[in-house]
C-alpha positions as CSV (number, residue, x, y, z in Angstrom):
1,X,91.1,86.1,92.7
2,X,89.0,84.2,90.1
3,X,86.8,81.6,92.3
4,X,84.5,81.4,89.6
5,X,86.5,79.7,87.5
6,X,88.4,77.9,90.1
7,X,84.6,76.5,90.8
8,X,83.9,75.8,87.2
9,X,87.1,73.8,86.9
10,X,86.3,71.8,89.9
11,X,83.8,69.8,88.8
12,X,85.6,69.5,85.1
13,X,86.8,66.5,83.9
14,X,88.5,66.7,80.1
15,X,90.1,64.1,78.1
16,X,92.9,66.3,77.5
17,X,94.5,66.2,80.5
18,X,93.7,62.9,82.5
19,X,95.9,64.0,85.7
20,X,94.4,64.1,88.9
21,X,95.3,66.2,91.7
22,X,93.3,65.5,94.2
23,X,90.1,62.7,95.0
24,X,87.8,62.5,98.1
25,X,84.2,61.3,98.3
26,X,81.2,63.7,99.2
27,X,78.2,61.6,99.6
28,X,75.5,64.4,99.3
29,X,76.1,65.9,96.4
30,X,78.3,63.5,94.4
31,X,78.7,59.8,93.9
32,X,82.1,60.4,93.2
33,X,84.1,63.9,92.9
34,X,87.2,64.6,91.1
35,X,89.1,67.9,90.9
36,X,91.4,68.6,87.9
37,X,94.3,70.6,87.3
38,X,92.9,73.3,85.6
39,X,93.9,77.3,85.6
40,X,94.3,77.6,89.5
41,X,96.6,74.3,89.2
42,X,94.9,72.8,92.3
43,X,96.9,70.5,94.5
44,X,94.9,68.9,97.4
45,X,91.4,68.7,99.0
46,X,89.3,67.6,101.3
47,X,85.4,67.6,102.4
48,X,84.4,68.3,105.6
49,X,80.9,65.9,105.7
50,X,80.0,67.8,108.6
51,X,79.1,70.5,107.2
52,X,79.6,70.3,103.4
53,X,82.3,72.2,102.9
54,X,85.1,71.5,100.7
55,X,88.7,72.9,101.5
56,X,91.3,73.1,98.6
57,X,95.1,74.1,98.1
58,X,95.9,75.7,94.8
59,X,98.4,78.1,92.8
60,X,97.7,81.5,91.9
61,X,98.2,83.3,88.5
62,X,100.3,85.5,90.1
63,X,104.0,85.9,89.1
64,X,105.4,84.5,91.0
65,X,102.6,81.9,92.0
66,X,101.4,81.3,95.4
67,X,100.0,77.9,97.0
68,X,96.7,79.3,99.1
69,X,93.6,77.3,100.7
70,X,90.4,78.1,99.4
71,X,87.1,76.9,100.4
72,X,83.4,76.1,99.1
73,X,80.5,75.9,100.9
74,X,78.4,73.8,98.7
75,X,75.2,74.2,100.8
76,X,75.7,78.2,100.2
77,X,77.3,78.0,97.4
78,X,79.6,80.4,98.7
79,X,83.8,80.2,98.0
80,X,86.1,81.9,99.8
81,X,90.3,82.0,100.7
82,X,92.1,81.5,104.1
83,X,95.0,83.4,104.8
84,X,97.7,83.2,106.7
85,X,99.2,79.8,106.0
86,X,102.4,80.4,103.4
87,X,102.5,77.9,100.6
88,X,99.3,75.7,101.7
89,X,99.9,72.3,100.0
90,X,97.7,69.8,101.7
91,X,94.6,69.2,103.6
92,X,92.8,66.3,105.7
93,X,89.6,66.1,108.2
94,X,89.3,64.6,111.1
95,X,85.6,63.4,110.3
96,X,84.1,62.5,113.6
97,X,85.2,66.4,115.2
98,X,84.7,67.7,112.0
99,X,88.2,69.3,112.5
100,X,90.4,70.8,109.3
101,X,94.0,70.5,109.1
102,X,96.1,72.5,106.3
103,X,99.8,71.6,106.0
104,X,102.4,74.1,104.4
105,X,106.1,75.6,104.2
106,X,105.7,76.9,107.8
107,X,104.2,73.9,109.5
108,X,100.8,72.2,110.7
109,X,97.7,74.5,111.3
110,X,94.3,73.8,112.2
111,X,91.3,75.8,110.8
112,X,88.4,76.9,113.2
113,X,85.1,77.1,112.7
114,X,85.6,80.9,112.2
115,X,87.8,79.6,109.6
116,X,90.9,81.2,111.0
117,X,93.6,79.0,110.8
118,X,95.5,78.1,114.2
119,X,99.2,77.1,114.4
120,X,100.1,73.7,115.7
121,X,103.6,72.8,117.1
122,X,105.1,71.5,114.0
123,X,107.3,73.6,111.4
124,X,108.4,71.2,109.1
125,X,107.6,71.9,105.4
126,X,104.5,69.9,105.1
127,X,103.9,68.1,101.5
128,X,100.8,65.5,102.3
129,X,98.1,64.8,105.3
130,X,96.2,62.0,106.4
131,X,93.8,61.6,108.7
132,X,92.9,58.3,110.5
133,X,93.0,57.9,114.3
134,X,95.5,60.9,114.4
135,X,97.1,62.9,111.6
136,X,99.7,62.0,109.6
137,X,101.8,63.7,107.4
138,X,104.6,64.0,105.0
139,X,107.7,66.6,104.7
140,X,109.9,67.9,102.3
141,X,112.2,65.4,103.2
142,X,109.9,62.8,102.0
143,X,109.3,61.2,105.6
144,X,106.4,60.1,107.2
145,X,104.8,61.2,110.8
146,X,101.5,60.5,112.4
147,X,100.4,64.2,114.8
148,X,99.1,63.1,117.9
149,X,98.5,64.9,121.4
150,X,100.9,67.7,120.8
151,X,103.4,65.4,119.4
152,X,104.9,64.0,116.3
153,X,106.8,60.9,115.6
154,X,108.1,58.8,112.3
155,X,105.6,56.1,111.3
156,X,108.0,52.8,112.2
157,X,106.7,50.7,109.0
158,X,108.1,53.5,107.2
159,X,111.6,54.5,108.6
160,X,114.1,55.0,106.1
161,X,111.4,54.8,103.5
162,X,110.7,57.7,101.2
163,X,106.9,58.9,100.9
164,X,105.2,61.2,98.9
165,X,101.4,60.2,100.1
166,X,100.1,57.8,102.4
167,X,96.7,56.5,103.4
168,X,95.8,53.8,106.0
169,X,92.7,51.6,104.9
170,X,90.0,50.2,107.4
171,X,92.2,46.3,107.3
172,X,94.9,48.7,109.4
173,X,97.4,49.1,105.4
174,X,99.4,51.7,105.1
175,X,99.2,52.5,100.9
176,X,101.3,55.0,100.0
177,X,103.2,56.4,96.8
178,X,107.1,57.1,95.8
179,X,107.6,58.9,92.6
180,X,103.6,58.0,92.0
181,X,104.4,53.9,92.4
182,X,102.3,52.4,94.5
183,X,103.5,50.6,97.7
184,X,101.7,48.8,100.7
185,X,103.0,47.8,104.3
186,X,101.0,46.5,107.3
187,X,100.7,48.2,110.6
188,X,103.1,46.7,113.0
189,X,105.2,45.3,109.9
190,X,107.9,46.0,107.8
191,X,107.1,44.0,104.6
192,X,106.6,46.4,102.1
193,X,104.7,45.2,99.1
194,X,104.9,46.9,95.3
195,X,102.1,47.7,92.8
196,X,104.2,49.1,90.2
197,X,101.5,48.8,87.8
198,X,99.7,52.1,88.9
199,X,101.0,55.3,88.0
200,X,99.0,57.1,90.6
201,X,98.2,60.6,91.2
202,X,96.1,60.9,94.2
203,X,95.0,58.6,97.2
204,X,92.4,59.0,99.7
205,X,90.3,57.0,101.8
206,X,86.5,57.2,101.8
207,X,84.0,57.6,105.0
208,X,84.7,54.1,105.7
209,X,88.6,53.8,104.8
210,X,88.5,52.0,101.7
211,X,91.1,53.5,99.8
212,X,91.2,54.8,96.2
213,X,93.8,55.5,93.6
214,X,93.4,58.3,91.0
215,X,95.6,57.5,88.2
216,X,95.1,58.6,84.4
217,X,92.5,55.9,83.7
218,X,90.6,57.4,86.1
219,X,89.4,56.3,90.0
220,X,89.7,53.2,91.2
221,X,89.0,51.0,94.3
222,X,91.8,49.4,96.3
223,X,91.4,45.8,97.9
224,X,93.6,44.7,100.6
225,X,96.2,43.1,98.0
226,X,96.4,46.8,96.4
227,X,94.6,45.5,93.3
228,X,92.3,48.1,92.1
229,X,88.5,47.8,90.6
230,X,86.7,50.4,88.7
231,X,83.3,49.1,90.3
232,X,82.3,51.1,93.3
233,X,78.8,49.8,94.9
234,X,75.4,50.6,93.5
235,X,74.7,53.2,90.7
236,X,71.0,53.7,91.1
237,X,68.8,54.1,88.0
238,X,67.6,57.5,87.6
239,X,63.8,57.4,87.7
240,X,61.5,61.2,87.2
241,X,58.9,60.4,89.6
242,X,57.0,62.5,87.2
243,X,58.2,61.1,83.8
244,X,55.4,61.2,80.8
245,X,55.3,57.0,82.0
246,X,54.3,57.9,85.0
247,X,52.0,60.2,84.4
248,X,49.8,58.8,81.7
249,X,49.3,56.0,84.5
250,X,48.1,58.6,86.7
251,X,44.9,59.4,88.4
252,X,43.3,61.6,90.8
253,X,40.4,60.6,92.9
254,X,37.8,62.8,95.2
255,X,38.9,62.2,99.1
256,X,36.6,59.3,100.7
257,X,33.2,59.9,102.1
258,X,32.2,57.8,104.9
259,X,28.3,58.2,105.5
260,X,26.7,58.5,108.9
261,X,28.1,59.4,112.6
262,X,28.9,56.8,115.3
263,X,27.0,56.8,118.2
264,X,30.4,55.4,120.2
265,X,33.7,55.9,120.7
266,X,36.2,54.8,122.8
267,X,39.3,56.7,124.6
268,X,42.0,54.3,125.7
269,X,40.0,51.3,127.7
270,X,37.0,53.2,128.0
271,X,34.4,53.0,125.5
272,X,31.0,55.5,125.3
273,X,28.0,56.9,124.0
274,X,29.3,60.1,122.3
275,X,27.8,63.7,123.7
276,X,26.6,64.4,120.5
277,X,24.2,61.2,120.2
278,X,23.2,61.8,124.1
279,X,21.9,65.5,123.4
280,X,20.1,64.1,120.3
281,X,18.7,60.8,121.7
282,X,17.4,59.6,125.2
283,X,16.8,56.4,126.6
284,X,20.0,55.0,124.9
285,X,20.8,51.3,125.3
286,X,23.8,49.5,124.0
287,X,25.0,45.9,123.9
288,X,28.6,45.4,123.7
289,X,30.0,42.1,122.4
290,X,33.7,41.6,122.6
291,X,35.1,40.3,120.0
292,X,38.0,37.7,121.1
293,X,41.3,35.8,119.2
294,X,41.5,32.2,119.3
295,X,43.8,32.4,116.1
296,X,44.3,34.1,113.1
297,X,41.7,32.1,111.4
298,X,39.2,31.4,114.4
299,X,37.8,34.1,116.7
300,X,34.8,34.4,118.9
301,X,32.1,37.0,119.7
302,X,31.2,36.9,123.6
303,X,27.8,37.2,125.2
304,X,26.5,41.0,124.9
305,X,26.8,43.6,127.9
306,X,23.7,46.1,127.7
307,X,24.3,49.3,129.3
308,X,22.6,52.7,129.3
309,X,23.0,56.1,128.1
310,X,26.5,57.6,129.4
311,X,27.5,54.0,131.7
312,X,30.8,53.2,130.2
313,X,32.2,49.8,128.8
314,X,35.8,49.0,129.7
315,X,37.7,46.6,127.9
316,X,39.4,44.0,129.3
317,X,39.3,40.5,127.7
318,X,39.9,42.3,124.3
319,X,40.4,45.7,122.3
320,X,37.7,45.7,119.9
321,X,33.5,44.7,120.2
322,X,30.7,45.1,117.9
323,X,27.8,47.0,119.2
324,X,24.1,47.8,118.6
325,X,22.3,50.7,120.1
326,X,18.8,51.9,120.5
327,X,17.3,55.4,121.4
328,X,14.5,57.5,121.1
329,X,14.4,61.1,119.3
330,X,14.3,63.8,122.2
331,X,11.3,65.4,120.1
332,X,9.5,62.3,119.0
333,X,7.6,61.3,122.2
334,X,9.0,57.8,122.7
335,X,7.6,57.3,119.3
336,X,10.4,57.4,116.8
337,X,13.2,55.1,117.7
338,X,16.3,54.8,116.0
339,X,19.0,52.7,115.8
340,X,23.2,51.5,115.1
341,X,25.0,49.2,114.6
342,X,28.7,49.2,114.9
343,X,32.5,48.2,115.4
344,X,34.7,49.7,117.5
345,X,38.3,49.3,118.2
346,X,40.7,51.0,121.7
347,X,43.0,49.7,124.0
348,X,43.0,47.4,126.6
349,X,44.9,47.2,129.7
350,X,47.8,44.4,129.1
351,X,50.9,44.0,131.9
352,X,54.4,44.1,130.8
353,X,57.5,41.5,132.1
354,X,59.6,44.2,134.8
355,X,62.8,45.2,133.7
356,X,65.9,46.3,134.9
357,X,66.6,50.0,135.8
358,X,68.9,50.5,132.8
359,X,66.2,49.1,130.5
360,X,63.1,51.1,131.7
361,X,63.9,54.3,129.3
362,X,64.7,52.8,126.4
363,X,63.5,54.7,123.0
364,X,59.9,53.6,121.7
365,X,59.9,52.4,118.2
366,X,57.0,53.1,115.4
367,X,56.6,51.9,111.9
368,X,54.1,52.6,109.9
369,X,53.3,51.4,106.1
370,X,51.5,51.4,103.3
371,X,51.1,48.4,100.6
372,X,52.6,49.0,97.2
373,X,54.3,52.6,97.8
374,X,57.5,53.4,95.8
375,X,59.7,56.5,96.8
376,X,58.7,57.5,93.2
377,X,54.8,57.1,93.7
378,X,55.1,58.4,97.3
379,X,56.7,62.0,96.1
380,X,54.1,62.1,93.2
381,X,50.9,61.2,95.2
382,X,51.6,62.4,98.7
383,X,53.8,65.7,97.9
384,X,52.6,67.6,101.1
385,X,53.3,64.4,103.4
386,X,56.8,64.2,101.7
387,X,57.2,68.1,102.4
388,X,56.0,67.9,106.4
389,X,58.0,64.7,106.5
390,X,61.3,65.7,105.3
391,X,61.2,69.9,106.8
392,X,59.0,69.5,109.6
393,X,59.7,65.7,111.2
394,X,63.6,65.8,110.3
395,X,63.2,62.4,108.3
396,X,66.2,60.6,106.3
397,X,65.1,59.5,103.4
398,X,66.8,56.1,102.3
399,X,67.3,56.7,98.2
400,X,68.9,52.9,97.7
401,X,66.3,51.0,99.8
402,X,66.1,47.8,98.0
403,X,63.5,44.4,98.3
404,X,65.0,41.2,98.8
405,X,62.1,39.4,97.3
406,X,58.4,39.0,95.7
407,X,55.8,40.8,97.4
408,X,54.3,42.1,101.1
409,X,56.3,38.2,103.2
410,X,59.7,39.3,101.6
411,X,59.4,42.8,102.3
412,X,58.5,42.3,106.0
413,X,59.9,39.3,106.9
414,X,63.3,40.6,107.2
415,X,62.2,43.5,108.9
416,X,60.3,41.8,111.6
417,X,61.9,38.7,112.1
418,X,65.6,39.4,110.6
419,X,64.9,36.4,108.4
420,X,64.1,35.7,104.9
421,X,60.8,34.3,104.0
422,X,62.5,30.8,102.8
423,X,64.0,30.5,106.4
424,X,60.1,30.0,107.5
425,X,59.3,27.4,105.5
426,X,57.3,24.8,107.2
427,X,54.7,27.4,107.5
428,X,53.7,27.9,103.8
429,X,50.4,26.6,102.9
430,X,51.7,24.7,99.8
431,X,53.4,22.7,102.3
432,X,51.0,22.3,105.0
433,X,48.0,23.8,106.6
434,X,48.9,23.2,110.2
435,X,52.1,24.6,111.0
436,X,52.1,28.0,111.8
437,X,53.9,30.9,112.1
438,X,56.3,31.0,115.4
439,X,55.5,34.4,116.8
440,X,58.0,33.9,119.5
441,X,61.0,34.5,116.0
442,X,59.2,37.8,115.4
443,X,60.4,41.2,116.7
444,X,56.9,41.7,118.9
445,X,58.2,39.0,121.2
446,X,61.9,40.3,121.6
447,X,59.8,43.6,122.7
448,X,58.0,42.1,124.8
449,X,60.2,40.5,126.3
450,X,62.0,43.4,127.0
451,X,59.2,45.4,128.9
452,X,57.8,46.8,125.5
453,X,53.9,47.1,124.5
454,X,53.7,45.8,121.6
455,X,50.7,46.8,118.9
456,X,50.5,45.5,115.4
457,X,48.1,47.0,113.1
458,X,47.3,45.8,110.0
459,X,43.7,45.8,107.6
460,X,43.0,44.0,104.8
461,X,43.2,41.0,106.9
462,X,41.6,38.2,104.2
463,X,45.1,38.5,102.4
464,X,46.7,39.3,105.1
465,X,51.1,39.5,104.7
466,X,51.0,36.5,107.0
467,X,47.8,34.5,106.2
468,X,47.9,34.7,102.3
469,X,51.1,32.5,101.7
470,X,51.6,31.4,105.1
471,X,49.6,29.9,107.8
472,X,49.5,33.2,110.4
473,X,49.9,32.7,113.6
474,X,48.2,30.6,116.2
475,X,49.4,32.6,119.1
476,X,48.3,36.3,119.1
477,X,51.9,38.0,118.2
478,X,51.8,41.4,120.3
479,X,49.7,42.7,123.3
480,X,47.3,44.6,120.5
481,X,46.3,42.3,117.2
482,X,43.4,44.2,115.1
483,X,43.0,40.8,112.5
484,X,39.6,39.2,114.3
485,X,38.2,42.6,114.5
486,X,38.5,43.1,110.8
487,X,37.5,40.0,110.2
488,X,34.6,40.5,111.7
489,X,33.9,44.1,110.7
490,X,34.5,43.0,106.9
491,X,32.8,39.5,107.0
492,X,35.9,38.0,106.1
493,X,36.1,40.3,103.2
494,X,32.9,40.2,101.8
495,X,32.6,44.2,102.2
496,X,35.1,44.1,99.8
497,X,34.4,41.8,97.6
498,X,31.0,42.8,96.9
499,X,31.9,46.2,95.6
500,X,33.5,49.7,96.7
501,X,30.2,51.1,98.2
502,X,32.1,51.6,102.1
503,X,34.8,49.6,101.1
504,X,37.0,52.1,102.8
505,X,35.2,53.3,105.2
506,X,35.0,51.8,109.0
507,X,31.7,53.8,110.4
508,X,32.0,57.0,109.9
509,X,35.6,57.3,109.5
510,X,38.0,56.2,106.5
511,X,39.5,52.7,107.7
512,X,43.1,54.3,107.7
513,X,42.0,57.0,109.3
514,X,40.9,54.4,111.7
515,X,44.4,53.0,112.4
516,X,45.9,56.3,112.1
517,X,44.1,56.9,115.5
518,X,44.7,53.5,117.3
519,X,48.2,54.3,116.6
520,X,48.1,57.7,118.2
521,X,46.3,56.7,121.0
522,X,48.9,53.3,121.4
523,X,51.9,55.8,121.5
524,X,50.3,57.5,124.5
525,X,50.1,54.2,126.6
526,X,52.3,54.2,129.7
527,X,54.8,51.9,129.0
528,X,57.7,51.2,126.3
529,X,55.7,50.5,123.0
530,X,56.8,49.2,119.7
531,X,53.9,49.4,117.0
532,X,54.2,48.5,113.6
533,X,51.1,49.9,111.7
534,X,50.6,48.7,108.2
535,X,47.7,50.3,105.9
536,X,47.1,48.1,102.7
537,X,43.4,48.3,101.5
538,X,43.9,52.2,100.4
539,X,47.1,51.6,98.2
540,X,47.1,47.8,97.3
541,X,44.9,47.4,94.2
542,X,44.7,50.7,92.8
543,X,47.9,53.0,94.0
544,X,46.4,56.5,92.9
545,X,44.1,56.1,95.9
546,X,46.7,56.7,98.0
547,X,46.5,60.4,97.3
548,X,43.1,60.3,99.2
549,X,45.3,60.1,102.4
550,X,47.6,63.3,102.0
551,X,45.7,65.4,104.2
552,X,45.2,62.9,106.6
553,X,49.0,62.1,107.0
554,X,50.0,65.2,107.2
555,X,47.9,65.5,110.1
556,X,49.5,62.6,112.0
557,X,52.8,63.6,111.1
558,X,52.4,67.0,113.0
559,X,50.9,65.4,115.9
560,X,53.8,62.9,116.4
561,X,55.9,66.0,116.2
562,X,54.5,68.5,118.1
563,X,53.2,66.3,120.6
564,X,56.9,64.9,121.6
565,X,56.6,61.0,120.7
566,X,59.1,61.8,118.4
567,X,61.3,62.9,121.6
568,X,62.2,59.0,122.4
569,X,60.6,57.4,119.4
570,X,62.4,55.7,116.3
571,X,60.0,56.6,113.5
572,X,59.6,55.1,110.0
573,X,57.6,55.4,107.5
574,X,57.8,53.3,104.8
575,X,56.1,51.0,102.1
576,X,56.7,47.3,101.5
577,X,57.5,47.6,97.5
578,X,55.9,49.7,94.8
579,X,52.9,48.2,92.7
580,X,53.3,44.6,91.1
581,X,50.1,44.5,89.5
582,X,49.2,48.1,88.1
583,X,49.6,49.0,84.3
584,X,52.9,50.6,84.5
585,X,54.2,47.6,86.0
586,X,54.7,46.3,82.7
587,X,57.4,49.3,82.1
588,X,61.0,49.7,82.9
589,X,59.8,52.4,85.4
590,X,57.5,50.2,86.9
591,X,60.3,47.2,87.2
592,X,62.2,49.7,89.2
593,X,59.6,51.6,91.4
594,X,58.5,47.9,92.4
595,X,62.2,47.4,93.6
596,X,62.8,50.5,95.8
597,X,59.9,51.6,98.0
598,X,59.7,54.3,100.2
599,X,61.6,54.3,103.1
600,X,62.5,57.0,105.7
601,X,63.6,57.2,109.1
602,X,63.5,59.7,111.6
603,X,65.9,59.4,114.9
604,X,64.3,60.3,118.1
605,X,65.7,63.6,119.8
606,X,67.0,61.5,122.6
607,X,68.9,59.2,120.3
608,X,70.6,62.4,118.0
609,X,71.9,64.0,121.4
610,X,73.2,60.8,122.6
611,X,75.2,59.4,119.5
612,X,75.4,62.4,117.3
613,X,77.4,59.8,114.8
614,X,74.2,58.0,114.3
615,X,73.0,61.4,112.2
616,X,75.7,61.6,110.3
617,X,75.9,57.5,109.3
618,X,72.1,57.2,108.8
619,X,72.4,60.7,106.2
620,X,75.6,59.2,104.7
621,X,74.0,55.4,104.1
622,X,71.2,56.7,102.8
623,X,72.8,56.7,99.5
624,X,74.2,53.5,99.8
625,X,72.3,50.5,99.0
626,X,70.2,49.1,101.6
627,X,67.4,46.3,102.5
628,X,64.7,45.8,104.7
629,X,67.6,43.3,107.1
630,X,68.8,46.7,107.6
631,X,65.9,47.7,108.9
632,X,65.6,45.1,111.5
633,X,69.5,45.7,112.8
634,X,68.8,49.2,112.7
635,X,65.2,49.0,114.9
636,X,67.3,46.6,117.7
637,X,70.1,49.0,117.4
638,X,67.8,52.2,118.5
639,X,66.5,49.9,121.3
640,X,69.4,48.9,122.5
641,X,69.2,45.2,121.8
642,X,71.6,45.2,119.0
643,X,73.1,41.9,120.5
644,X,70.4,40.2,119.6
645,X,70.6,41.1,115.9
646,X,71.0,38.1,113.2
647,X,74.9,37.0,112.8
648,X,74.0,35.7,109.4
649,X,76.9,36.1,106.6
650,X,75.7,36.2,103.3
651,X,76.3,32.8,101.1
652,X,79.3,33.0,99.7
653,X,80.8,36.4,101.8
654,X,82.2,36.6,105.1
655,X,79.6,40.0,105.1
656,X,76.5,40.0,107.5
657,X,73.5,40.2,105.8
658,X,72.2,43.3,107.8
659,X,73.7,46.3,109.2
660,X,72.7,49.2,111.3
661,X,72.3,52.0,109.5
662,X,73.2,54.2,112.6
663,X,76.6,53.1,111.9
664,X,78.7,53.1,108.5
665,X,77.6,51.1,106.0
666,X,80.4,51.1,102.7
667,X,80.0,52.8,99.8
668,X,81.3,50.1,97.9
669,X,78.3,47.6,98.8
670,X,76.8,45.8,95.8
671,X,73.6,43.9,95.7
672,X,75.6,40.4,96.0
673,X,77.3,41.8,99.7
674,X,74.1,43.2,100.4
675,X,72.3,39.4,99.3
676,X,70.1,40.6,96.8
677,X,69.5,38.2,94.0
678,X,70.1,39.7,90.4
679,X,66.5,39.3,89.7
680,X,65.5,42.2,92.6
681,X,68.8,44.2,92.0
682,X,68.5,47.5,90.9
683,X,71.5,48.5,90.2
684,X,72.9,49.5,86.6
685,X,76.7,48.7,86.9
686,X,76.2,45.4,84.9
687,X,75.6,45.6,81.3
688,X,72.9,43.0,79.5
689,X,72.7,42.7,76.3
690,X,69.8,41.3,74.0
691,X,69.9,37.2,73.3
692,X,69.1,36.4,69.8
693,X,66.9,34.0,68.7
694,X,69.4,31.9,66.8
695,X,71.4,31.6,69.9
696,X,71.1,27.9,71.5
697,X,70.2,29.8,75.1
698,X,67.4,31.7,73.9
699,X,65.0,28.4,73.2
700,X,66.9,26.4,76.4
701,X,65.6,29.7,78.8
702,X,62.5,30.3,77.4
703,X,61.2,26.4,77.6
704,X,62.4,26.1,80.7
705,X,60.6,28.9,82.4
706,X,57.5,27.4,80.6
707,X,58.1,24.2,82.5
708,X,58.6,25.8,85.4
709,X,55.6,27.2,85.8
710,X,53.3,24.6,84.6
711,X,55.0,22.3,87.3
712,X,54.1,24.7,89.8
713,X,50.4,24.4,89.1
714,X,50.2,20.6,88.0
715,X,49.1,19.3,91.5
716,X,45.7,21.7,90.9
717,X,45.4,20.9,87.4
718,X,42.0,20.4,87.7
719,X,41.5,24.1,89.2
720,X,44.1,25.5,86.7
721,X,44.9,25.3,82.9
722,X,47.7,24.2,81.5
723,X,49.6,27.6,79.9
724,X,50.6,27.7,76.9
725,X,53.6,30.4,75.4
726,X,52.2,33.2,73.1
727,X,55.0,35.3,72.9
728,X,58.5,36.1,73.6
729,X,58.8,39.9,74.3
730,X,62.6,39.8,74.9
731,X,65.5,37.7,76.4
732,X,68.5,39.5,77.8
733,X,72.1,38.1,79.2
734,X,74.5,39.8,81.5
735,X,78.0,39.7,79.8
736,X,79.8,41.5,82.6
737,X,80.8,40.3,86.1
738,X,78.4,41.6,89.3
739,X,81.0,41.5,92.1
740,X,84.1,43.0,92.8
741,X,85.6,39.2,92.8
742,X,86.9,37.6,89.7
743,X,84.5,36.7,87.0
744,X,82.1,34.0,88.2
745,X,81.2,30.6,86.4
746,X,77.5,31.6,86.7
747,X,75.7,34.0,84.0
748,X,72.1,35.3,84.5
749,X,69.4,35.8,81.9
750,X,66.3,38.0,82.2
751,X,63.1,37.1,79.5
752,X,59.5,38.4,79.7
753,X,57.1,36.3,78.4
754,X,53.4,36.2,77.7
755,X,51.3,32.7,78.3
756,X,47.7,32.0,77.7
757,X,45.0,31.6,78.6
758,X,44.5,35.0,80.0
759,X,47.3,36.7,78.6
760,X,49.4,36.4,81.4
761,X,53.0,38.1,81.4
762,X,56.1,36.3,83.6
763,X,59.2,38.2,84.3
764,X,62.0,36.0,85.1
765,X,65.6,35.7,86.1
766,X,67.8,32.5,85.1
767,X,70.8,31.5,86.0
768,X,73.5,29.6,83.6
769,X,76.0,27.5,85.5
770,X,79.0,26.8,83.1
771,X,80.6,24.0,84.6
772,X,77.6,21.2,84.4
773,X,76.0,23.7,81.0
774,X,72.7,24.1,83.4
775,X,69.9,26.5,84.1
776,X,67.9,26.8,87.0
777,X,65.3,29.1,88.0
778,X,63.0,29.0,91.4
779,X,59.8,30.8,92.8
780,X,61.9,33.9,93.7
781,X,63.2,34.8,90.4
782,X,59.9,34.7,88.9
783,X,57.4,38.2,88.7
784,X,53.6,37.9,87.1
785,X,53.3,41.6,86.3
786,X,50.0,41.4,85.1
787,X,47.0,41.9,87.0
C-alpha cells in the first residue's frame, strides 16, 4: 500500500476538487486539518489528541476496492494499516480516555493500545460515528443510535428520521445531515430546524464540542442557530525571533562582574560573618541596623546592634538590614584595620493563620517575571534557559498570550488582583496623592488568609509596578516585601541615576541573582508558599542585557527541578510585556513583541497525577488566545481556590473575562470575547486598509489625537510644553468585523504621528461610532513608542 501518497494527499487542498471527506482539529500541529478525497478516496478521520495519532478510513486502489483503516503517528512521522475490520468506514475518539472506535460492515470495534481491533457487541453496517458522553453511530438504514454501557438504543430525538452523519455540540444541539442538507434538533425535544442553505460534506466538533461543517466553500463554525461563520478564533502573526529586523537591534553584553567580597551572609533568619572573612580577619565587629517598613514610600533604619566575630544576628522585626563591619588583618599585628559596608536580606519567622486539615497540603505557587520580555525576546536572548525550561522542567509555553493594556501595571494588576488597572482608579497619582491601593484586594492577601507564607520581591523600586502611576500600598502587601530594602540600598534610585558602575550589583552579586537566591530560600520555608519575584532592572531599559542572566537562570531552573520544589509547586516564568521603548518598537515586529510577552507554566507533579485532564487542557490552551486574567484564574484553580475567581463578564457578552488554563478554553476565542481592546489585539483576522489624506476621517482622527495628548498635559503646562504635529506616518482603518456577531456600528482607526518638541512618536487606536458620527480615544488607546 502506497501510504506515502496518502500522507502527501492528506494535507492537500486544491481548487480542482473542493469536496471535503473528513475534517477534524489537531491543536499541536495544525490550526485546521482538512483531508481531501484523493488517490485513496478517504472516507473519515479522527485525531486522538492524547498521543497525536490520526486514524482514517479510505478505499484502496485494488480491484475490487476495499475500505481500510489507516493511521499516522504525527510525532513519530510513522504510518500504517490496521487490519481485521471489513469495509472500515467511520472513526471516532473518546478524547478523555483516548479510546478509538471504528465502524465497518461487520459492526463496531475498539482499537487497543497495540492498534489491534476488539469487537464490540454491535453488528450493524456502520456509516458514521461521533463521541460525546457516549458513542453515537448511524447505520446503513440511516438510523441514529447511542452506544453506552454495552448496549445500543435509538436516539429518541431522531426516531423515524433518516440520518447520514451527526454531531452534538456544547449546547446539547444535535446537528445532522440528510442527503448533504443540514438539520438541528435540541436534545430532549423533537423540533427539527432546517438549514438547507448549506451543502455539507462533513461534520465535526472541536475539543470544546463547538460544531463545524465542511462545505465546498471551505470550513465554517456553526453557532447555536446553525449559522456558519468562517471566523475561527485568533490567527496569530508569525514573527521570526531571529528576523533581519530583530537582529539589527540585537546586542551582546559581557556577564555582570560585581567587585569585592561580602563579609556577611544570611541563611533564612540567621545572619553572620562568613567563614572566609573570619579566616582572614580577627576581632571582627559588625553593627546591624534593621530597615523597617512603614508604607511604600517611608521606612526607618533602626538603632544598631553590635556583634563580634561568629555571633549570629537573628532576623525578627525585618527581613533586611544595613551593616557596617570592622576587622584586623591576622597578619597585621592589629595595625591595619579594614572596613566593609553592605546591605543584606534573609527571611524572618512569620506566623500563618490556622487552616483546616483539608487545606494544609494545597499547592505552592512560584511566579518569576522579567520586565520587557517578549516570547521572541526570551527565545532570542535566553536560549539555554528556554531549552532547560521546556525539555527538563517540562513547562508549557503559551504561544497565544496577549497583554490587555499598557505597561507593567496593566500586565500585573490582572494577574495579582484579577482586576484591570482601571478598576483601581482612585489610587492613581494623577487623581489623588492620599489614596493607596488596598492590599486586601490582591492575591497575596487571599493566599495569606488560606495559610500561605507570602513573598513579593521586586527590584527597581524608584519606578515600582504599583508606585510609578499609583500611590502604592500603605499596608505591607506580603509577609516578605523587598521595597524598603532596595529603596535604602539604591538611595531611592540615585545609584541607578548616577551611572552604571555597580548599578546591577548588590554587594558581590548581581541584583537579579540576589532575588533568585532569596526566592530559593523562601521556597524552602516550612509552610505553604506563594511567591512573586519580579526582576525589572536587568531588562527594563536595555532588553539585550537579559542575556547576562542566562547561565544563572539555567542554574535556578535546575535547582527547583532537582530539589523537588516542582513536586508540589505551580511554577510560572513570564515577562510582563515586550520592550516598549527599544529602537525596534517602531517596527511591526516591535509592536507585536510588545503585545506578546513570554508566558510559561510548569504544572506540579502532584497536580499532574490528580488531574491528568489539566495537563491536556494546558497543552491545548497553549495555542489559544489567552490573557493575564486567565493566569489569575489558573493560579487560584491550582491553589484549590477557584471559587474566589472573578465572575466579571466581558462587556456586551455573556463570557467570563478570565478562564482557568487547567480546563478547556474555546479555540474560537477572539479578542472581543477575551476582553482585549483592538489597540492591543494581535490577531490578524481583521483586515486594515490605508486611509488616504483625502478621506474626511484622516484629518479628524489626527486632530483628535493631537488635542487629546495636549489635554492630558494641560494641567502641567508650566512643566510640559504644548506639542505640535510634525508628521503623520500612517492612518489605517479596519474595514471588516472583528467579532463572530453581526457587523457592528463601530469602526476602528489606527495611526502613528510624530510631535515636537522631542520628535515623540505616538501610536493610537481611535473608535468611530456611526450613530452619532463621533471619534473617541482614551489613555489606554495611546502608546508612546519612542524613548
